[in-house]
C-alpha positions in Angstrom: -0.2 -0.1 -0.1 1.5 3.5 -1.2 2.0 6.4 1.3 -1.0 8.7 -0.4 -3.5 5.5 0.3 -2.9 5.0 3.9 -3.6 8.4 4.6 -6.7 8.9 2.5 -8.0 5.5 4.7 -6.7 7.0 7.9 -8.5 10.1 7.3 -12.0 8.4 6.2 -11.8 6.3 9.4 -11.2 9.1 11.6 -14.1 10.9 10.2 -16.1 8.1 11.1 -15.3 8.2 14.7 -16.0 11.9 14.9 -19.5 11.4 13.3 -20.6 8.2 16.2 -18.9 10.7 18.9 -21.2 13.4 17.4 -24.0 11.4 17.0 -24.0 10.3 20.3 -23.4 13.3 21.9 -26.4 14.6 20.1 -28.6 11.5 21.5 -28.1 12.1 25.3 -27.7 16.0 25.0 -30.9 16.4 22.8 -33.7 17.3 25.4 -36.7 14.1 25.8 -40.2 15.0 24.7 -42.3 15.2 27.7 -45.8 13.1 28.0 -47.7 16.4 26.6 -45.7 16.8 23.6 -46.0 12.8 22.8 -49.5 12.5 20.4 -52.2 10.6 22.6 -54.4 8.2 20.7 -57.7 9.5 21.5 -59.9 6.4 23.4 -62.0 4.1 20.4 -66.1 4.9 20.9 -67.8 2.8 23.4 -71.3 1.4 22.8 -73.9 2.8 26.1 -74.8 -0.3 27.2 -76.5 1.2 30.2 -78.7 3.6 27.8 -79.0 0.3 25.1 -80.8 -1.9 28.3 -82.6 0.8 29.7 -84.3 1.5 25.9 -84.8 -2.2 25.7 -86.9 -2.1 29.4 -88.7 0.7 27.6 -89.5 -1.3 24.6 -90.5 -3.8 27.0 -93.2 -1.6 28.8 -90.7 -2.9 32.1 -90.1 0.2 34.1 -86.4 0.6 35.0 -85.6 -0.2 38.3 -84.7 2.5 40.9 -81.1 2.1 42.3 -82.1 4.0 45.5 -85.3 1.9 46.3 -84.8 -1.1 49.1 -84.3 -4.6 47.3 -86.9 -6.9 46.7 -87.4 -10.0 47.0 -87.9 -12.0 43.7 -90.1 -15.1 43.4 -87.6 -18.1 42.2 -90.7 -19.7 40.8 -91.8 -17.0 38.4 -91.3 -17.2 35.2 -89.0 -14.2 33.6 -90.4 -12.4 30.8 -89.2 -13.1 26.9 -88.6 -9.4 26.7 -86.3 -7.9 26.6 -84.0 -10.7 24.8 -80.5 -11.4 26.0 -79.0 -10.8 22.3 -75.7 -10.5 21.9 -74.8 -6.0 22.1 -74.3 -4.2 18.9 -70.9 -2.5 18.2 -71.2 0.8 18.6 -73.0 3.0 16.1 -76.0 1.1 16.2 -79.5 2.7 15.1 -81.4 0.0 17.2 -82.9 0.4 19.8 -81.8 4.0 20.1 -83.6 5.5 16.8 -87.1 4.0 15.6 -87.4 3.9 11.6 -90.5 4.1 9.8 -90.2 3.3 6.2 -92.4 3.3 3.1 -92.4 0.0 1.1 -92.9 -0.7 -2.6 -91.4 -0.7 -5.8 -91.3 1.4 -8.6 -92.7 -0.4 -11.4 -96.1 -1.5 -9.5 -98.6 0.6 -8.1 -99.7 -2.6 -6.2 -96.8 -3.9 -4.4 -97.1 -0.6 -2.0 -96.8 3.1 -1.6 -93.3 3.9 -3.5 -95.0 2.4 -6.5 -98.7 4.6 -5.9 -97.3 7.9 -6.4 -94.4 10.3 -7.4 -90.8 10.6 -5.7 -91.9 14.0 -4.5 -95.1 12.9 -3.3 -93.6 10.1 -1.4 -91.3 12.2 0.4 -94.1 14.4 1.6 -96.1 11.8 3.2 -92.7 10.2 4.7 -91.9 13.1 6.3 -95.3 13.7 7.7 -95.5 10.1 8.8 -92.2 10.6 10.5 -93.8 13.4 12.3 -96.8 11.4 13.9 -94.4 8.8 15.2 -92.2 11.7 16.8 -95.2 13.2 18.5 -96.8 9.9 19.7 -92.8 8.9 21.1 -90.7 11.9 22.1 -88.4 9.5 23.6 -87.3 8.5 20.7 -85.9 9.7 17.7 -87.2 8.6 14.3 -84.9 7.6 11.2 -86.9 7.8 7.8 -86.5 4.6 5.4 -87.2 3.6 2.0 -87.9 0.0 1.5 -87.2 -0.9 -1.8 -88.0 -4.6 -3.1 -84.7 -5.0 -5.4 -85.8 -8.6 -5.7 -89.4 -9.8 -6.4 -90.7 -12.9 -6.6 -92.8 -13.2 -10.3 -95.8 -15.5 -11.0 -93.4 -16.7 -14.5 -90.6 -18.8 -14.2 -88.5 -15.9 -16.2 -85.4 -16.8 -18.1 -83.7 -18.8 -15.7 -86.7 -20.7 -14.1 -86.4 -18.6 -10.8 -89.7 -17.2 -10.5 -87.9 -13.8 -9.4 -86.8 -10.9 -11.2 -83.9 -8.9 -10.0 -84.4 -5.1 -10.6 -81.6 -2.6 -12.5 -79.5 -1.0 -10.4 -81.1 2.2 -12.1 -84.2 1.9 -9.7 -82.2 1.3 -6.7 -79.9 3.8 -7.5 -83.2 6.4 -7.2 -84.0 4.3 -3.8 -80.6 5.7 -2.6 -81.3 9.3 -3.8 -84.8 9.4 -2.1 -83.3 8.5 1.2 -81.0 11.1 0.8 -84.0 13.6 0.2 -85.3 12.3 3.8 -81.9 12.2 5.3 -83.0 8.6 5.9 -81.7 4.6 5.3 -82.6 2.4 2.4 -84.2 -1.1 3.1 -83.7 -3.5 -0.1 -85.8 -6.5 0.6 -85.2 -9.9 -1.3 -88.1 -12.0 -2.6 -86.1 -15.5 -3.8 -88.6 -17.2 -5.5 -87.3 -20.4 -6.2 -83.2 -18.9 -6.1 -81.6 -19.2 -2.9 -81.8 -16.1 -0.2 -78.3 -15.6 0.0 -77.5 -16.0 -3.4 -79.9 -13.2 -4.6 -78.6 -11.2 -1.1 -74.8 -11.4 -2.6 -76.2 -9.8 -6.1 -76.9 -6.4 -3.8 -73.4 -6.2 -2.4 -72.6 -2.9 -4.3 -74.9 -1.0 -2.6 -75.0 -3.4 1.1 -71.2 -2.2 1.6 -72.8 1.4 1.3 -73.6 2.8 5.3 -77.0 3.7 5.2 -78.2 0.4 3.0 -79.5 -2.7 5.1 -81.4 -5.8 4.0 -84.7 -7.6 4.3 -85.6 -10.7 3.2 -89.4 -11.8 2.6 -89.8 -15.9 3.7 -93.2 -15.3 1.9 -92.0 -15.4 -1.4 -88.8 -17.6 -0.7 -90.1 -21.0 -1.6 -87.5 -23.3 -0.8 -89.5 -26.5 -2.4 -92.8 -25.8 -1.0 -94.1 -24.9 -4.3 -94.3 -21.7 -6.3 -94.5 -17.8 -5.2 -98.4 -16.6 -5.0 -99.5 -20.1 -4.7 -98.4 -21.2 -1.6 -96.6 -19.7 1.5 -92.7 -19.8 2.0 -90.6 -20.6 4.4 -87.2 -19.8 5.8 -85.1 -21.8 8.5 -83.0 -19.9 11.0 -79.3 -21.3 9.5 -80.5 -19.4 6.2 -80.8 -16.3 8.4 -77.8 -16.9 9.9 -76.0 -17.1 6.9 -76.9 -14.0 5.5 -76.5 -12.1 8.6 -73.0 -13.5 8.9 -72.5 -12.2 5.4 -73.7 -8.6 6.3 -71.2 -9.0 9.2 -68.7 -9.7 6.8 -69.1 -6.7 5.0 -69.6 -4.8 8.0 -65.9 -6.0 9.2 -64.1 -5.5 5.8 -65.9 -2.5 5.1 -65.1 -0.8 8.8 -69.4 0.1 8.9 -71.4 0.5 11.4 -73.8 -2.3 12.8 -76.6 -3.3 9.8 -80.1 -4.5 10.0 -81.6 -7.2 8.6 -85.4 -7.6 8.7 -87.7 -11.0 8.6 -91.3 -10.8 7.9 -93.3 -13.0 9.2 -96.9 -13.7 9.5 -97.0 -17.7 9.9 -95.7 -19.8 12.3 -94.2 -21.7 9.4 -92.4 -18.8 7.7 -89.6 -19.1 9.9 -88.4 -22.0 11.1 -86.1 -22.6 14.4 -86.2 -19.2 15.2 -84.6 -19.8 18.7 -81.2 -20.4 16.7 -81.3 -17.0 15.0 -78.1 -15.5 16.2 -78.1 -12.1 15.7 -74.5 -10.5 16.0 -72.3 -7.5 16.9 -72.3 -6.5 13.3 -75.8 -6.8 12.1 -79.0 -6.4 14.2 -82.3 -8.9 13.2 -85.8 -7.4 13.4 -88.9 -10.0 13.2 -91.5 -8.0 11.4 -95.2 -8.9 11.8 -96.4 -8.9 8.4 -100.0 -9.7 8.6 -102.9 -7.2 7.0 -106.5 -7.1 8.3 -108.6 -5.2 11.2 -106.6 -4.4 14.3 -107.6 -7.1 16.3 -106.4 -9.6 13.8 -103.0 -8.0 13.6 -102.4 -7.5 17.4 -103.5 -11.5 17.6 -100.8 -12.3 14.7 -97.8 -9.9 16.2 -99.1 -11.6 19.7 -99.2 -15.6 18.2 -96.1 -15.5 16.1 -93.9 -12.4 17.5 -94.2 -12.0 21.1 -93.9 -15.9 21.9 -90.2 -16.3 19.9 -88.1 -13.3 20.6 -85.0 -13.0 18.4 -83.8 -9.2 19.0 -86.0 -6.3 17.8 -89.9 -6.4 16.3 -91.1 -4.8 13.6 -94.9 -3.8 12.8 -96.3 -3.3 9.3 -99.2 -1.1 8.7 -101.0 -1.2 4.8 -102.7 1.8 4.0 -105.3 -0.1 1.7 -105.5 -3.8 3.3 -105.9 -3.0 6.7 -109.2 -0.6 6.1 -110.9 -3.2 3.7 -113.7 -4.4 5.9 -116.2 -2.9 7.7 -115.6 -1.4 10.8 -111.5 -1.7 10.4 -109.3 0.9 10.5 -105.3 2.1 9.8 -103.9 1.5 13.7 -102.4 5.0 14.9 -99.0 4.9 16.1 -100.6 5.0 19.6 -102.5 2.1 19.1 -99.4 0.2 17.8 -97.0 1.6 20.8 -99.3 -0.6 23.2 -97.6 -3.5 22.2 -95.7 -5.6 23.7 -92.7 -4.9 23.2 -93.4 -1.7 21.1 -92.4 -2.3 17.5 -89.2 -0.6 17.0 -89.2 -1.1 13.0 -92.6 0.7 11.3 -93.2 -0.1 7.6 -96.2 1.2 5.6 -97.2 -0.9 2.2 
């Protein structure tokens, strides 16, 4: 090695040593950040379980116990009330039971399937806003969220090209429902009448909408045939296993897209429409409503609710009102919000057809 090269190597080594010493000096002498200067992540919001439980007691017409009152003895032989249920708590951001949903139902192509198809959109919006106000006045303690409840998959009398006896609505029509919901600052509920198709298959084709935070789902067992015949000829059915599969699918969407809990509505007006209801499992990501879908005079509707909704508690209940069919018989009338609120438990989802 010649002398010049040796000098260059020695110089480089000296510079490296000085750099290490300087770095160590600044590391030990630089003032450390105080606790106040360190960014602290804000705590994640959590569900107010006390408010949730109190609301469930209110819906069940049970007075919340007074913590200052002396304890009372309970009868060990007394039958515990069916409501409220002991279903799992939802994730934070859940709509129910903190709010009541009042929804208008139908299909834009049909004047006979509900109010959505009977009037122009601006008239539907006006009527819905008036109906929401009537529920707010009847129960001032429960805020009301309006809903556009659109039948996105409709059962058909004819087999169609694939023999499934159902028609899937074009996305342009679903977009119309989404736009109407925006006008009323509300939510969307997409209804599925599966016909001879599989319920979950029909639900999955709505995924582009179900990933939207304001879009929820309903399935109608009356038109989910499952081998019972053709839609419109006999009443269909779904089993708890099918409902749980749909709920788990929705839960995956909620988790994958960081959404607030979805609502899954199941229609019912006979025992056989929903089998093994005690095995239906609400999830933290999916709140389940069993909706009384029968029409007729008030006494008949109350009897149906008490026969098929009250005795088999799942999580929440709904009640359907028919502007036309409920008033067909002499002496019948459309139930008022105050009359519906007398039910036990109070329905937290109200649907007008």
